[in-house]
C-alpha atoms as one frame of an Amber mdcrd trajectory, in Angstrom:
protein
 172.767 133.374  68.780 170.816 135.882  70.736 171.242 136.038  74.475 167.783
 134.475  75.357 168.587 131.527  73.086 171.982 130.906  74.900 170.147 131.165
  78.230 167.599 128.568  77.153 170.315 126.173  75.839 172.359 126.539  78.961
 169.321 125.928  81.177 168.396 122.849  79.290 171.860 121.472  79.515 172.036
 122.365  83.226 168.757 120.508  83.950 169.656 117.408  81.995 173.236 117.175
  83.350 172.183 117.388  86.895 169.399 114.907  86.426 171.543 112.281  84.560
 174.453 112.758  86.795 172.280 112.202  89.886 170.610 109.112  88.426 173.727
 107.566  87.099 175.585 108.234  90.367 172.803 106.859  92.518 172.161 103.646
  90.556 175.801 102.985  89.808 176.860 103.699  93.406 179.172 106.633  92.444
 178.716 108.920  95.422 180.516 111.891  94.041 178.611 111.847  90.794 175.308
 111.455  92.744 176.156 114.376  94.890 177.257 116.580  91.958 173.999 115.767
  90.109 171.868 116.162  93.190 173.199 119.552  94.012 172.609 120.609  90.482
 169.107 119.485  90.452 168.232 121.185  93.879 169.965 124.323  92.763 167.897
 124.353  89.621 164.769 123.922  91.687 165.816 126.869  94.055 166.466 129.130
  91.094 162.969 128.220  89.626 161.337 128.873  92.969 163.010 132.358  93.217
 162.076 133.086  89.705 158.416 132.204  90.405 158.369 129.334  87.935 157.985
 126.574  90.510 155.534 126.729  93.514 157.576 125.892  96.521 154.865 124.244
  98.650 154.720 120.695  97.213 158.462 120.305  96.346 159.408 121.367  99.902
 156.929 119.054 101.517 158.004 116.118  99.213 161.695 116.907 100.156 160.846
 116.831 103.857 158.894 113.415 103.563 161.757 111.819 101.410 164.504 113.218
 103.675 162.817 111.234 106.513 162.503 108.077 104.382 165.859 107.917 102.756
 169.191 107.608 104.412 171.306 109.759 104.219 168.634 112.533 104.363 170.004
 114.563 101.420 169.338 111.606  99.042 165.630 112.119  99.760 165.854 115.851
  98.983 167.730 114.953  95.770 164.917 112.466  94.816 162.280 115.056  95.472
 163.885 117.460  93.075 164.688 114.736  90.620 160.981 113.660  90.518 160.010
 116.970  88.940 163.071 117.097  86.586 162.085 113.709  85.081 158.718 115.065
  84.155 160.338 117.952  82.401 162.768 116.087  80.322 160.867 116.784  76.969
 161.070 120.637  77.866 164.644 120.404  78.561 165.330 118.886  75.175 163.150
 121.571  73.491 165.297 124.277  75.246 168.475 122.694  73.839 167.421 121.604
  70.377 164.497 124.120  69.507 165.147 127.317  71.561 163.935 129.518  68.777
 160.609 127.694  68.509 160.187 127.913  72.307 160.786 131.613  72.178 158.333
 132.128  69.373 155.633 130.157  71.290 156.108 132.276  74.477 155.964 135.559
  72.382 152.827 134.346  70.802 151.241 133.591  74.218 152.357 137.051  75.575
 150.248 138.704  72.826 147.160 137.206  74.099 147.672 138.019  77.741
């Protein structure tokens, strides 16, 4: 495998692991699993913000609002990040199972920029 393919597969696994760990931990009442998954989801969002993939304004505002609503506050932050990750589940699966196709599409789009 080429290096970009490994990065895509790892990123997809990272996103889904964090998402499913948080959701399973939250709904099953397993605090350690919820914290592990929530930290992974937030870390992935922070990485995407610094890479310029994710615009920080709405996620940060949503995190602040949900931190006020949920107790403890960090569960609200985790839910704010999870909301975006749920919408990205199909993309995460594409990164894992069709990374070559995804790279091909990105290269095709770059030619027309």
